[in-house]
C-alpha positions as CSV (number, residue, x, y, z in Angstrom):
1,M,117.8,111.4,78.4
2,P,117.2,107.7,79.0
3,Y,115.3,105.5,76.6
4,H,113.7,102.0,76.6
5,I,112.1,99.8,74.1
6,K,108.5,98.4,74.6
7,T,105.9,96.4,72.5
8,P,102.3,95.3,73.2
9,S,102.1,91.8,74.6
10,I,100.7,89.2,72.3
11,L,98.2,88.5,75.0
12,G,96.8,91.9,74.3
13,S,95.2,94.0,77.2
14,T,95.5,91.1,79.7
15,I,99.4,91.9,80.0
16,G,99.6,95.3,78.4
17,N,103.2,96.1,77.3
18,V,106.3,94.2,77.6
19,Y,109.7,95.7,77.9
20,Y,113.0,94.8,76.2
21,V,115.6,93.3,78.7
22,N,118.1,91.8,76.1
23,K,118.2,90.2,72.8
24,D,116.6,87.0,74.1
25,H,114.4,88.3,77.0
26,W,111.4,90.7,77.4
27,S,109.6,91.4,80.6
28,E,106.2,92.5,81.8
29,E,107.9,94.3,84.6
30,Y,108.6,98.0,83.8
31,S,111.5,97.9,86.5
32,E,113.4,95.2,84.6
33,R,113.6,97.0,81.2
34,K,117.0,97.8,79.8
35,I,117.7,101.5,79.9
36,F,119.7,103.0,77.0
37,S,121.6,106.3,77.5
38,S,120.9,107.5,74.1
39,D,118.3,107.1,71.2
40,T,121.0,105.8,69.0
41,Q,121.9,102.8,71.4
42,A,118.1,102.0,71.6
43,R,117.8,102.0,67.7
44,I,120.8,99.7,67.5
45,A,119.2,97.3,69.9
46,K,115.9,97.5,68.1
47,A,117.7,96.6,64.8
48,E,119.2,93.4,66.1
49,T,118.8,90.6,63.7
50,I,118.6,86.9,64.1
51,T,120.0,84.4,61.5
52,K,118.4,81.0,61.4
53,N,118.5,78.4,58.8
54,G,120.3,80.7,56.4
55,Y,117.7,83.5,56.8
56,T,118.4,86.8,58.5
57,Y,115.5,88.8,59.9
58,I,114.4,91.2,62.6
59,P,112.1,89.4,65.1
60,A,108.5,90.7,64.9
61,K,108.6,91.8,68.5
62,L,111.4,94.1,67.7
63,R,110.0,95.2,64.3
64,N,106.7,96.2,66.0
65,A,108.4,97.8,69.1
66,T,108.6,101.5,69.9
67,I,111.5,103.4,71.5
68,E,110.2,105.6,74.5
69,S,112.0,108.3,76.3
70,E,111.8,108.5,80.0
């Protein structure tokens, strides 16, 4: 079963949801989403961290995102 990652847009209901494309890119277009072949792969992508100025963290967009099955 395929999976994707989505999160509510910071613009709220104007945009709706945005979809994970890669570590640095999200899209409003459902068709541009990255499709994962397993829940485990989606969870690994959702747990990606960023290290900046000596701090490692999970970006808020990923922290607040959900994994959806298709």
